[in-house]
C-alpha positions as a printed NumPy array, in Angstrom:
array([[ -7.312,  -0.452, -17.129],
       [-10.861,  -1.528, -17.596],
       [-14.182,  -0.424, -16.18 ],
       [-13.712,  -3.032, -13.441],
       [-12.519,  -0.284, -11.082],
       [-15.109,   2.37 , -11.963],
       [-16.904,   3.416,  -8.788],
       [-15.057,   0.831,  -6.676],
       [-13.818,   1.941,  -3.255],
       [-10.092,   1.194,  -3.274],
       [ -7.576,   1.586,  -0.451],
       [ -3.844,   1.695,  -1.219],
       [ -1.318,   1.436,   1.605],
       [  2.056,   2.848,   0.645],
       [  0.074,   5.075,  -1.692],
       [  2.651,   7.859,  -1.915],
       [  5.512,   5.513,  -2.823],
       [  6.684,   4.658,  -6.33 ],
       [  4.406,   1.7  ,  -7.014],
       [  1.477,   2.992,  -4.948],
       [  1.425,   6.422,  -6.569],
       [  1.68 ,   5.042, -10.107],
       [ -1.15 ,   2.657,  -9.307],
       [ -3.138,   5.582,  -7.885],
       [ -2.929,   7.485, -11.167],
       [ -4.161,   4.434, -13.096],
       [ -6.958,   3.674, -10.639],
       [ -8.258,   7.261, -10.731],
       [ -8.12 ,   7.202, -14.517],
       [-10.235,   4.035, -14.343],
       [-12.789,   5.792, -12.117],
       [-12.015,   4.28 ,  -8.712],
       [-12.901,   6.056,  -5.464],
       [ -9.439,   6.117,  -3.974],
       [ -7.901,   6.455,  -0.523],
       [ -4.129,   6.44 ,  -0.095],
       [ -2.382,   5.757,   3.21 ],
       [  1.302,   6.457,   3.754],
       [  3.478,   7.137,   6.788],
       [  6.032,   9.123,   4.758],
       [  9.009,   7.519,   6.488],
       [ 11.871,   9.512,   4.882],
       [ 13.873,   6.468,   3.757],
       [ 10.913,   4.515,   2.339],
       [ 10.305,   6.586,  -0.794],
       [  6.864,   8.085,  -0.193],
       [  6.45 ,  11.647,  -1.422],
       [  3.457,  13.953,  -1.888],
       [  4.991,  15.058,  -5.198],
       [  4.181,  11.601,  -6.607],
       [  0.47 ,  12.47 ,  -6.606],
       [  0.624,  16.23 ,  -7.229],
       [ -2.226,  17.083,  -9.561],
       [ -4.124,  13.861,  -8.893],
       [ -7.657,  14.961,  -8.052],
       [-10.438,  13.233,  -6.175],
       [ -8.143,  11.232,  -3.912],
       [ -8.238,  11.077,  -0.122],
       [ -4.713,  10.997,   1.364],
       [ -4.238,   9.85 ,   4.963],
       [ -0.863,  10.152,   6.68 ],
       [ -0.289,   7.537,   9.372],
       [  1.462,   4.234,  10.009],
       [ -0.676,   1.243,   8.97 ],
       [  0.069,  -0.314,  12.363],
       [ -2.29 ,   2.327,  13.803],
       [ -5.271,  -0.014,  13.707],
       [ -7.754,   2.54 ,  15.048],
       [ -7.075,   4.921,  12.174],
       [ -6.947,   2.149,   9.597],
       [-10.179,   0.42 ,  10.686],
       [-12.734,   2.865,   9.187],
       [-10.84 ,   2.934,   5.893],
       [-10.767,  -0.868,   5.72 ],
       [-14.479,  -1.079,   6.593],
       [-15.335,   1.233,   3.695],
       [-13.05 ,  -0.331,   1.052],
       [-13.936,  -3.074,  -1.409],
       [-10.364,  -3.636,  -2.52 ],
       [ -7.007,  -3.122,  -0.799],
       [ -3.637,  -2.876,  -2.51 ],
       [ -1.141,  -3.571,   0.273],
       [  2.043,  -1.82 ,  -0.869],
       [  3.444,  -0.24 ,   2.298],
       [  6.856,  -1.343,   3.424],
       [ 10.549,  -0.739,   3.797],
       [ 12.226,  -1.427,   0.46 ],
       [ 15.959,  -1.17 ,   1.104],
       [ 17.833,  -4.463,   1.084],
       [ 20.805,  -2.745,   2.729],
       [ 18.641,  -1.348,   5.539],
       [ 17.143,  -4.793,   6.086],
       [ 20.64 ,  -6.173,   6.637],
       [ 21.688,  -3.33 ,   8.931],
       [ 18.559,  -3.406,  11.082],
       [ 16.8  ,  -6.743,  10.585],
       [ 14.434,  -6.366,  13.553],
       [ 13.249,  -2.962,  12.371],
       [ 12.826,  -4.385,   8.862],
       [ 10.811,  -7.276,  10.287],
       [  8.537,  -4.865,  12.148],
       [  8.042,  -2.598,   9.124],
       [  7.478,  -5.342,   6.589],
       [  6.012,  -8.275,   8.499],
       [  4.482,  -6.579,  11.531],
       [  2.823,  -3.896,   9.443],
       [  1.442,  -6.403,   6.916],
       [  0.093,  -8.556,   9.71 ],
       [ -1.565,  -5.497,  11.285],
       [ -3.224,  -4.679,   7.951],
       [ -4.421,  -8.254,   7.414],
       [ -5.735,  -8.541,  10.976],
       [ -7.581,  -5.272,  10.483],
       [ -9.147,  -6.701,   7.316],
       [-10.127,  -9.9  ,   9.121],
       [-11.827,  -7.989,  11.939],
       [-13.356,  -5.074,  10.071],
       [-14.116,  -6.316,   6.557],
       [-13.625, -10.056,   5.958],
       [-14.963,  -9.732,   2.407],
       [-12.374,  -7.199,   1.271],
       [-10.144,  -8.334,  -1.574],
       [ -6.448,  -7.87 ,  -0.857],
       [ -3.717,  -7.565,  -3.463],
       [ -0.166,  -7.86 ,  -2.147],
       [  2.7  ,  -6.86 ,  -4.411],
       [  6.218,  -8.101,  -3.807],
       [  9.588,  -7.687,  -5.449],
       [ 12.227,  -9.989,  -6.831],
       [ 13.863,  -9.816,  -3.405],
       [ 11.285, -12.355,  -2.261],
       [ 12.462, -14.928,  -4.795],
       [ 16.048, -13.876,  -5.525],
       [ 17.634, -13.168,  -8.879],
       [ 16.132, -14.948, -11.868],
       [ 18.37 , -17.45 , -13.641],
       [ 17.224, -16.042, -16.958],
       [ 14.863, -13.366, -18.191],
       [ 12.408, -13.741, -21.063]])
């Protein structure tokens, strides 16, 4: 990572999950002021152990649909990595409405919070191959 993140106020939703926690380590190494939000839903993969030993990070435990708790964090941030979500394809098939609420409803709540509280915030959304399907060929 470059100095582009040094001193930047960065918010990561899903920050205790696999991608979010690995990103957190890199962002701290790059000098970012970092806040992680995670709801620690047992089946979604978030775990405090993923950031054990990572210093200088604020960790907030709540659902991103809680707009009142999210608002001050969004107001303060310059950059948001939106990584929170339910990741199980099987669970999405078993309970599609719950999956819709966790993945679409939560993302919409985050984006609406950004629109209201900090329209200038930069948002990075990461997806998976599940969005596009299997590739026909790999490089």
